[in-house]
N, CA, C and O atoms as CSV, one atom per row, in Angstrom:
chain,resi,resn,atom,element,x,y,z
A,1,MET,N,N,116.442,111.982,90.438
A,1,MET,CA,C,116.162,110.579,90.301
A,1,MET,C,C,115.978,109.961,91.692
A,1,MET,O,O,116.757,110.225,92.607
A,2,ALA,N,N,114.946,109.144,91.834
A,2,ALA,CA,C,114.657,108.519,93.120
A,2,ALA,C,C,115.686,107.437,93.428
A,2,ALA,O,O,116.181,106.756,92.530
A,3,ALA,N,N,115.990,107.295,94.685
A,3,ALA,CA,C,116.910,106.243,95.104
A,3,ALA,C,C,116.219,104.893,94.960
A,3,ALA,O,O,115.008,104.785,95.152
A,4,PHE,N,N,116.979,103.883,94.630
A,4,PHE,CA,C,116.413,102.551,94.468
A,4,PHE,C,C,115.951,102.019,95.818
A,4,PHE,O,O,116.682,102.067,96.807
A,5,GLU,N,N,114.750,101.524,95.835
A,5,GLU,CA,C,114.242,100.887,97.037
A,5,GLU,C,C,113.623,99.558,96.621
A,5,GLU,O,O,112.861,99.496,95.656
A,6,ASN,N,N,113.949,98.514,97.338
A,6,ASN,CA,C,113.411,97.201,97.029
A,6,ASN,C,C,112.074,97.055,97.755
A,6,ASN,O,O,112.016,96.551,98.876
A,7,TYR,N,N,111.009,97.501,97.102
A,7,TYR,CA,C,109.688,97.503,97.711
A,7,TYR,C,C,109.209,96.091,98.041
A,7,TYR,O,O,108.598,95.874,99.087
A,8,ALA,N,N,109.477,95.145,97.171
A,8,ALA,CA,C,109.036,93.771,97.414
A,8,ALA,C,C,109.678,93.213,98.680
A,8,ALA,O,O,109.010,92.565,99.486
A,9,GLU,N,N,110.971,93.465,98.853
A,9,GLU,CA,C,111.658,92.987,100.054
A,9,GLU,C,C,111.118,93.693,101.298
A,9,GLU,O,O,110.925,93.061,102.337
A,10,GLU,N,N,110.878,94.974,101.195
A,10,GLU,CA,C,110.322,95.722,102.324
A,10,GLU,C,C,108.944,95.175,102.698
A,10,GLU,O,O,108.638,95.020,103.881
A,11,ALA,N,N,108.119,94.884,101.705
A,11,ALA,CA,C,106.788,94.316,101.963
A,11,ALA,C,C,106.907,92.951,102.640
A,11,ALA,O,O,106.130,92.641,103.543
A,12,ARG,N,N,107.865,92.139,102.216
A,12,ARG,CA,C,108.077,90.831,102.847
A,12,ARG,C,C,108.486,90.988,104.311
A,12,ARG,O,O,108.004,90.257,105.176
A,13,ARG,N,N,109.370,91.936,104.582
A,13,ARG,CA,C,109.807,92.158,105.976
A,13,ARG,C,C,108.635,92.621,106.841
A,13,ARG,O,O,108.471,92.157,107.970
A,14,ILE,N,N,107.831,93.525,106.315
A,14,ILE,CA,C,106.684,94.026,107.075
A,14,ILE,C,C,105.690,92.891,107.315
A,14,ILE,O,O,105.158,92.747,108.415
A,15,GLU,N,N,105.446,92.091,106.287
A,15,GLU,CA,C,104.506,90.973,106.447
A,15,GLU,C,C,105.005,89.983,107.492
A,15,GLU,O,O,104.215,89.457,108.276
A,16,ARG,N,N,106.306,89.727,107.508
A,16,ARG,CA,C,106.870,88.835,108.536
A,16,ARG,C,C,106.582,89.376,109.932
A,16,ARG,O,O,106.228,88.621,110.837
A,17,GLU,N,N,106.734,90.670,110.099
A,17,GLU,CA,C,106.465,91.290,111.402
A,17,GLU,C,C,104.972,91.256,111.734
A,17,GLU,O,O,104.597,91.044,112.887
A,18,ILE,N,N,104.129,91.461,110.737
A,18,ILE,CA,C,102.679,91.358,110.966
A,18,ILE,C,C,102.349,89.939,111.424
A,18,ILE,O,O,101.602,89.756,112.386
A,19,ALA,N,N,102.893,88.951,110.751
A,19,ALA,CA,C,102.643,87.549,111.112
A,19,ALA,C,C,103.173,87.248,112.514
A,19,ALA,O,O,102.527,86.532,113.279
A,20,ARG,N,N,104.325,87.783,112.851
A,20,ARG,CA,C,104.910,87.564,114.185
A,20,ARG,C,C,104.014,88.153,115.269
A,20,ARG,O,O,103.736,87.503,116.276
A,21,HIS,N,N,103.562,89.393,115.056
A,21,HIS,CA,C,102.668,90.032,116.028
A,21,HIS,C,C,101.349,89.268,116.131
A,21,HIS,O,O,100.807,89.099,117.224
A,22,ALA,N,N,100.840,88.811,114.995
A,22,ALA,CA,C,99.579,88.057,114.988
A,22,ALA,C,C,99.727,86.755,115.770
A,22,ALA,O,O,98.815,86.354,116.493
A,23,ALA,N,N,100.870,86.101,115.625
A,23,ALA,CA,C,101.108,84.856,116.359
A,23,ALA,C,C,101.139,85.122,117.860
A,23,ALA,O,O,100.583,84.354,118.646
A,24,ILE,N,N,101.783,86.197,118.246
A,24,ILE,CA,C,101.842,86.562,119.668
A,24,ILE,C,C,100.435,86.811,120.207
A,24,ILE,O,O,100.119,86.443,121.339
A,25,LEU,N,N,99.594,87.442,119.384
A,25,LEU,CA,C,98.229,87.784,119.793
A,25,LEU,C,C,97.239,86.640,119.586
A,25,LEU,O,O,96.084,86.737,120.003
A,26,GLY,N,N,97.681,85.564,118.948
A,26,GLY,CA,C,96.793,84.428,118.715
A,26,GLY,C,C,95.760,84.673,117.630
A,26,GLY,O,O,94.669,84.103,117.674
A,27,ILE,N,N,96.087,85.509,116.662
A,27,ILE,CA,C,95.153,85.835,115.588
A,27,ILE,C,C,95.151,84.714,114.552
A,27,ILE,O,O,96.203,84.285,114.078
A,28,ASP,N,N,93.963,84.253,114.216
A,28,ASP,CA,C,93.772,83.239,113.183
A,28,ASP,C,C,93.248,83.966,111.952
A,28,ASP,O,O,92.094,84.394,111.933
A,29,TRP,N,N,94.074,84.110,110.931
A,29,TRP,CA,C,93.696,84.873,109.733
A,29,TRP,C,C,92.583,84.203,108.936
A,29,TRP,O,O,91.997,84.821,108.047
A,30,ASP,N,N,92.290,82.943,109.249
A,30,ASP,CA,C,91.186,82.250,108.580
A,30,ASP,C,C,89.847,82.494,109.274
A,30,ASP,O,O,88.798,82.129,108.742
A,31,ASP,N,N,89.877,83.104,110.449
A,31,ASP,CA,C,88.660,83.420,111.205
A,31,ASP,C,C,88.191,84.815,110.795
A,31,ASP,O,O,88.613,85.817,111.373
A,32,GLU,N,N,87.311,84.866,109.789
A,32,GLU,CA,C,86.888,86.159,109.234
A,32,GLU,C,C,86.256,87.077,110.266
A,32,GLU,O,O,86.483,88.286,110.236
A,33,VAL,N,N,85.471,86.527,111.174
A,33,VAL,CA,C,84.813,87.347,112.197
A,33,VAL,C,C,85.871,88.027,113.070
A,33,VAL,O,O,85.783,89.227,113.333
A,34,ALA,N,N,86.864,87.265,113.517
A,34,ALA,CA,C,87.919,87.821,114.371
A,34,ALA,C,C,88.774,88.830,113.610
A,34,ALA,O,O,89.152,89.863,114.163
A,35,VAL,N,N,89.079,88.541,112.353
A,35,VAL,CA,C,89.907,89.452,111.552
A,35,VAL,C,C,89.155,90.757,111.294
A,35,VAL,O,O,89.756,91.831,111.319
A,36,HIS,N,N,87.855,90.673,111.049
A,36,HIS,CA,C,87.066,91.894,110.846
A,36,HIS,C,C,86.969,92.701,112.142
A,36,HIS,O,O,86.988,93.932,112.108
A,37,ALA,N,N,86.866,92.025,113.264
A,37,ALA,CA,C,86.858,92.733,114.552
A,37,ALA,C,C,88.183,93.450,114.757
A,37,ALA,O,O,88.210,94.587,115.228
A,38,LEU,N,N,89.281,92.790,114.406
A,38,LEU,CA,C,90.606,93.407,114.506
A,38,LEU,C,C,90.702,94.620,113.575
A,38,LEU,O,O,91.259,95.652,113.949
A,39,ALA,N,N,90.162,94.492,112.374
A,39,ALA,CA,C,90.178,95.599,111.416
A,39,ALA,C,C,89.367,96.780,111.942
A,39,ALA,O,O,89.794,97.928,111.813
A,40,ARG,N,N,88.203,96.512,112.531
A,40,ARG,CA,C,87.395,97.607,113.108
A,40,ARG,C,C,88.185,98.311,114.202
A,40,ARG,O,O,88.172,99.538,114.307
A,41,GLU,N,N,88.868,97.522,115.009
A,41,GLU,CA,C,89.674,98.086,116.095
A,41,GLU,C,C,90.809,98.943,115.520
A,41,GLU,O,O,91.087,100.032,116.021
A,42,ALA,N,N,91.453,98.448,114.477
A,42,ALA,CA,C,92.545,99.204,113.853
A,42,ALA,C,C,92.046,100.525,113.289
A,42,ALA,O,O,92.707,101.554,113.434
A,43,LEU,N,N,90.894,100.501,112.651
A,43,LEU,CA,C,90.352,101.724,112.058
A,43,LEU,C,C,89.908,102.729,113.122
A,43,LEU,O,O,89.920,103.937,112.884
A,44,ALA,N,N,89.518,102.227,114.293
A,44,ALA,CA,C,89.084,103.111,115.375
A,44,ALA,C,C,90.263,103.772,116.089
A,44,ALA,O,O,90.106,104.822,116.711
A,45,CYS,N,N,91.446,103.155,115.998
A,45,CYS,CA,C,92.623,103.693,116.680
A,45,CYS,C,C,93.417,104.565,115.716
A,45,CYS,O,O,94.026,104.072,114.766
A,46,HIS,N,N,93.400,105.843,115.973
A,46,HIS,CA,C,94.130,106.797,115.145
A,46,HIS,C,C,94.546,107.964,116.023
A,46,HIS,O,O,94.017,108.131,117.122
A,47,PRO,N,N,95.485,108.769,115.557
A,47,PRO,CA,C,95.901,109.918,116.365
A,47,PRO,C,C,94.694,110.772,116.741
A,47,PRO,O,O,93.866,111.109,115.895
A,48,GLY,N,N,94.612,111.105,117.993
A,48,GLY,CA,C,93.509,111.917,118.480
A,48,GLY,C,C,92.330,111.092,118.969
A,48,GLY,O,O,91.360,111.636,119.498
A,49,SER,N,N,92.414,109.785,118.795
A,49,SER,CA,C,91.341,108.906,119.249
A,49,SER,C,C,91.256,108.978,120.763
A,49,SER,O,O,92.275,108.972,121.454
A,50,GLU,N,N,90.036,109.048,121.270
A,50,GLU,CA,C,89.861,109.105,122.715
A,50,GLU,C,C,89.573,107.737,123.312
A,50,GLU,O,O,89.306,107.620,124.508
A,51,SER,N,N,89.626,106.711,122.488
A,51,SER,CA,C,89.345,105.361,122.951
A,51,SER,C,C,90.460,104.871,123.863
A,51,SER,O,O,91.641,104.964,123.528
A,52,THR,N,N,90.070,104.351,125.016
A,52,THR,CA,C,91.073,103.804,125.933
A,52,THR,C,C,91.622,102.487,125.397
A,52,THR,O,O,92.667,102.022,125.852
A,53,ASP,N,N,90.923,101.878,124.428
A,53,ASP,CA,C,91.421,100.642,123.817
A,53,ASP,C,C,92.663,100.893,122.974
A,53,ASP,O,O,93.352,99.947,122.594
A,54,CYS,N,N,92.954,102.145,122.679
A,54,CYS,CA,C,94.098,102.481,121.836
A,54,CYS,C,C,95.336,102.831,122.646
A,54,CYS,O,O,96.355,103.231,122.082
A,55,GLU,N,N,95.259,102.686,123.940
A,55,GLU,CA,C,96.405,102.977,124.796
A,55,GLU,C,C,97.271,101.732,124.923
A,55,GLU,O,O,96.764,100.669,125.280
A,56,PRO,N,N,98.561,101.836,124.639
A,56,PRO,CA,C,99.454,100.672,124.742
A,56,PRO,C,C,99.880,100.411,126.185
A,56,PRO,O,O,101.069,100.426,126.501
A,57,ASP,N,N,98.891,100.169,127.062
A,57,ASP,CA,C,99.186,100.051,128.483
A,57,ASP,C,C,99.386,98.612,128.966
A,57,ASP,O,O,99.674,98.386,130.141
A,58,THR,N,N,99.235,97.655,128.074
A,58,THR,CA,C,99.506,96.255,128.404
A,58,THR,C,C,100.339,95.668,127.258
A,58,THR,O,O,100.354,96.226,126.161
A,59,PRO,N,N,101.018,94.568,127.500
A,59,PRO,CA,C,101.787,93.956,126.403
A,59,PRO,C,C,100.895,93.597,125.201
A,59,PRO,O,O,101.317,93.761,124.056
A,60,GLU,N,N,99.680,93.115,125.443
A,60,GLU,CA,C,98.777,92.777,124.340
A,60,GLU,C,C,98.381,94.033,123.558
A,60,GLU,O,O,98.400,94.020,122.327
A,61,ARG,N,N,98.025,95.107,124.249
A,61,ARG,CA,C,97.639,96.358,123.581
A,61,ARG,C,C,98.820,96.912,122.793
A,61,ARG,O,O,98.651,97.409,121.680
A,62,ARG,N,N,100.012,96.826,123.369
A,62,ARG,CA,C,101.206,97.316,122.677
A,62,ARG,C,C,101.439,96.528,121.387
A,62,ARG,O,O,101.758,97.107,120.349
A,63,ALA,N,N,101.279,95.204,121.460
A,63,ALA,CA,C,101.442,94.371,120.263
A,63,ALA,C,C,100.397,94.732,119.202
A,63,ALA,O,O,100.704,94.754,118.011
A,64,LYS,N,N,99.167,95.014,119.633
A,64,LYS,CA,C,98.130,95.413,118.674
A,64,LYS,C,C,98.456,96.760,118.049
A,64,LYS,O,O,98.310,96.932,116.839
A,65,MET,N,N,98.891,97.707,118.852
A,65,MET,CA,C,99.221,99.025,118.310
A,65,MET,C,C,100.376,98.912,117.317
A,65,MET,O,O,100.382,99.590,116.290
A,66,GLU,N,N,101.353,98.059,117.621
A,66,GLU,CA,C,102.465,97.833,116.691
A,66,GLU,C,C,101.957,97.174,115.412
A,66,GLU,O,O,102.399,97.522,114.317
A,67,LEU,N,N,101.033,96.226,115.543
A,67,LEU,CA,C,100.438,95.572,114.382
A,67,LEU,C,C,99.724,96.601,113.507
A,67,LEU,O,O,99.858,96.579,112.284
A,68,PHE,N,N,98.971,97.494,114.129
A,68,PHE,CA,C,98.260,98.525,113.369
A,68,PHE,C,C,99.248,99.468,112.680
A,68,PHE,O,O,99.014,99.903,111.553
A,69,GLY,N,N,100.346,99.780,113.358
A,69,GLY,CA,C,101.378,100.617,112.744
A,69,GLY,C,C,102.042,99.924,111.563
A,69,GLY,O,O,102.371,100.564,110.564
A,70,LEU,N,N,102.237,98.618,111.680
A,70,LEU,CA,C,102.811,97.852,110.568
A,70,LEU,C,C,101.880,97.881,109.355
A,70,LEU,O,O,102.339,97.948,108.215
A,71,ALA,N,N,100.579,97.830,109.606
A,71,ALA,CA,C,99.616,97.910,108.503
A,71,ALA,C,C,99.733,99.266,107.806
A,71,ALA,O,O,99.697,99.340,106.578
A,72,GLN,N,N,99.870,100.320,108.579
A,72,GLN,CA,C,100.053,101.651,107.978
A,72,GLN,C,C,101.344,101.714,107.185
A,72,GLN,O,O,101.384,102.310,106.109
A,73,LEU,N,N,102.396,101.105,107.705
A,73,LEU,CA,C,103.676,101.086,107.010
A,73,LEU,C,C,103.571,100.314,105.697
A,73,LEU,O,O,104.132,100.732,104.684
A,74,MET,N,N,102.857,99.192,105.713
A,74,MET,CA,C,102.666,98.418,104.485
A,74,MET,C,C,101.933,99.258,103.439
A,74,MET,O,O,102.301,99.256,102.264
A,75,LEU,N,N,100.911,99.963,103.866
A,75,LEU,CA,C,100.178,100.822,102.920
A,75,LEU,C,C,101.082,101.907,102.352
A,75,LEU,O,O,100.977,102.250,101.175
A,76,LYS,N,N,101.961,102.446,103.174
A,76,LYS,CA,C,102.889,103.473,102.700
A,76,LYS,C,C,103.853,102.902,101.665
A,76,LYS,O,O,104.108,103.533,100.639
A,77,VAL,N,N,104.389,101.717,101.927
A,77,VAL,CA,C,105.307,101.074,100.978
A,77,VAL,C,C,104.594,100.836,99.654
A,77,VAL,O,O,105.159,101.085,98.589
A,78,MET,N,N,103.371,100.362,99.718
A,78,MET,CA,C,102.614,100.082,98.488
A,78,MET,C,C,102.290,101.377,97.732
A,78,MET,O,O,102.341,101.414,96.502
A,79,THR,N,N,101.961,102.422,98.469
A,79,THR,CA,C,101.666,103.715,97.840
A,79,THR,C,C,102.905,104.285,97.162
A,79,THR,O,O,102.840,104.760,96.028
A,80,GLU,N,N,104.041,104.232,97.868
A,80,GLU,CA,C,105.287,104.747,97.284
A,80,GLU,C,C,105.693,103.956,96.048
A,80,GLU,O,O,106.139,104.533,95.056
A,81,SER,N,N,105.539,102.638,96.105
A,81,SER,CA,C,105.923,101.833,94.946
A,81,SER,C,C,104.998,102.129,93.769
A,81,SER,O,O,105.447,102.192,92.625
A,82,ALA,N,N,103.732,102.307,94.043
A,82,ALA,CA,C,102.782,102.642,92.967
A,82,ALA,C,C,103.136,103.986,92.343
A,82,ALA,O,O,102.961,104.184,91.140
A,83,GLY,N,N,103.631,104.905,93.159
A,83,GLY,CA,C,104.059,106.207,92.648
A,83,GLY,C,C,105.236,106.108,91.693
A,83,GLY,O,O,105.485,107.022,90.906
A,84,GLU,N,N,105.958,105.002,91.764
A,84,GLU,CA,C,107.080,104.757,90.854
A,84,GLU,C,C,106.722,103.700,89.804
A,84,GLU,O,O,107.598,103.120,89.163
A,85,ASN,N,N,105.411,103.462,89.644
A,85,ASN,CA,C,104.895,102.479,88.688
A,85,ASN,C,C,105.415,101.071,88.948
A,85,ASN,O,O,105.676,100.311,88.015
A,86,ILE,N,N,105.561,100.739,90.214
A,86,ILE,CA,C,105.975,99.406,90.625
A,86,ILE,C,C,104.823,98.814,91.437
A,86,ILE,O,O,104.350,99.425,92.395
A,87,VAL,N,N,104.383,97.634,91.051
A,87,VAL,CA,C,103.311,96.964,91.770
A,87,VAL,C,C,103.937,96.103,92.857
A,87,VAL,O,O,104.767,95.238,92.579
A,88,THR,N,N,103.532,96.347,94.095
A,88,THR,CA,C,104.043,95.597,95.237
A,88,THR,C,C,102.885,94.853,95.876
A,88,THR,O,O,101.841,95.436,96.168
A,89,HIS,N,N,103.077,93.568,96.089
A,89,HIS,CA,C,102.037,92.730,96.678
A,89,HIS,C,C,102.477,92.227,98.042
A,89,HIS,O,O,103.656,91.960,98.275
A,90,GLY,N,N,101.524,92.106,98.923
A,90,GLY,CA,C,101.764,91.437,100.184
A,90,GLY,C,C,101.398,89.977,100.028
A,90,GLY,O,O,100.834,89.575,99.011
A,91,GLY,N,N,101.716,89.189,101.030
A,91,GLY,CA,C,101.397,87.769,101.012
A,91,GLY,C,C,100.034,87.497,101.637
A,91,GLY,O,O,99.239,88.419,101.818
A,92,PRO,N,N,99.765,86.260,101.960
A,92,PRO,CA,C,98.444,85.876,102.461
A,92,PRO,C,C,98.052,86.532,103.778
A,92,PRO,O,O,96.880,86.846,103.987
A,93,THR,N,N,99.007,86.739,104.658
A,93,THR,CA,C,98.700,87.386,105.930
A,93,THR,C,C,98.238,88.817,105.696
A,93,THR,O,O,97.203,89.239,106.213
A,94,TRP,N,N,99.012,89.558,104.913
A,94,TRP,CA,C,98.640,90.936,104.612
A,94,TRP,C,C,97.316,90.989,103.871
A,94,TRP,O,O,96.474,91.834,104.173
A,95,LYS,N,N,97.119,90.109,102.918
A,95,LYS,CA,C,95.889,90.137,102.120
A,95,LYS,C,C,94.657,89.897,102.983
A,95,LYS,O,O,93.623,90.528,102.765
A,96,ALA,N,N,94.748,89.000,103.955
A,96,ALA,CA,C,93.612,88.748,104.851
A,96,ALA,C,C,93.286,90.001,105.657
A,96,ALA,O,O,92.122,90.377,105.792
A,97,PHE,N,N,94.326,90.646,106.191
A,97,PHE,CA,C,94.103,91.844,107.000
A,97,PHE,C,C,93.643,93.009,106.124
A,97,PHE,O,O,92.717,93.733,106.489
A,98,ALA,N,N,94.279,93.188,104.987
A,98,ALA,CA,C,93.924,94.293,104.092
A,98,ALA,C,C,92.489,94.158,103.595
A,98,ALA,O,O,91.763,95.148,103.513
A,99,ARG,N,N,92.082,92.940,103.266
A,99,ARG,CA,C,90.708,92.701,102.797
A,99,ARG,C,C,89.707,93.110,103.890
A,99,ARG,O,O,88.698,93.755,103.603
A,100,ALA,N,N,89.992,92.734,105.131
A,100,ALA,CA,C,89.111,93.096,106.252
A,100,ALA,C,C,89.117,94.602,106.487
A,100,ALA,O,O,88.066,95.196,106.729
A,101,LEU,N,N,90.294,95.223,106.416
A,101,LEU,CA,C,90.368,96.687,106.583
A,101,LEU,C,C,89.561,97.396,105.502
A,101,LEU,O,O,88.840,98.355,105.781
A,102,TRP,N,N,89.685,96.922,104.279
A,102,TRP,CA,C,88.978,97.521,103.143
A,102,TRP,C,C,87.472,97.429,103.365
A,102,TRP,O,O,86.757,98.421,103.219
A,103,ARG,N,N,86.991,96.238,103.717
A,103,ARG,CA,C,85.553,96.048,103.923
A,103,ARG,C,C,85.039,96.844,105.113
A,103,ARG,O,O,83.975,97.458,105.041
A,104,GLU,N,N,85.790,96.833,106.203
A,104,GLU,CA,C,85.354,97.565,107.394
A,104,GLU,C,C,85.393,99.076,107.215
A,104,GLU,O,O,84.678,99.806,107.901
A,105,SER,N,N,86.227,99.542,106.292
A,105,SER,CA,C,86.291,100.981,106.046
A,105,SER,C,C,85.086,101.472,105.242
A,105,SER,O,O,84.857,102.675,105.118
A,106,GLY,N,N,84.324,100.524,104.699
A,106,GLY,CA,C,83.159,100.869,103.893
A,106,GLY,C,C,83.497,101.107,102.436
A,106,GLY,O,O,82.641,101.524,101.656
A,107,LEU,N,N,84.747,100.844,102.064
A,107,LEU,CA,C,85.169,101.077,100.683
A,107,LEU,C,C,85.060,99.813,99.832
A,107,LEU,O,O,85.080,99.882,98.603
A,108,GLY,N,N,84.946,98.680,100.482
A,108,GLY,CA,C,84.948,97.418,99.743
A,108,GLY,C,C,83.621,96.721,99.736
A,108,GLY,O,O,83.491,95.648,99.147
C-alpha cells in the first residue's frame, strides 16, 4: 500500500516557490510573449545541454534553473498523483507556465 501523500498541498508549496522565483526574476505571467520565451528557455535546458545559458553562474541564472527544476517537480507530483487516481491541479501561476511549456513543446 502506498504511503499517504498530500499531493494538493505539495502542489501549493511548489507553486508558491515558482511564484517567489518569478517575482525575483520579474516575470509577468500575463505577458504571453515573455512567458513563452521562458518556456522555450526551460525546454532548452536539460541534462547534457551544451547551452551556456543553462549554467547557474549568476544569481539570475541560478533562480531560473531553480524555477525550471520546480516545474519538473510539479510535473512529477502531478504524474504521481495521477498514478494513484488523484487529480492534482496547480494554481494560476503554474497554469500560465504549464500552458506555455505545453505549446512550446509542440504538443499543444
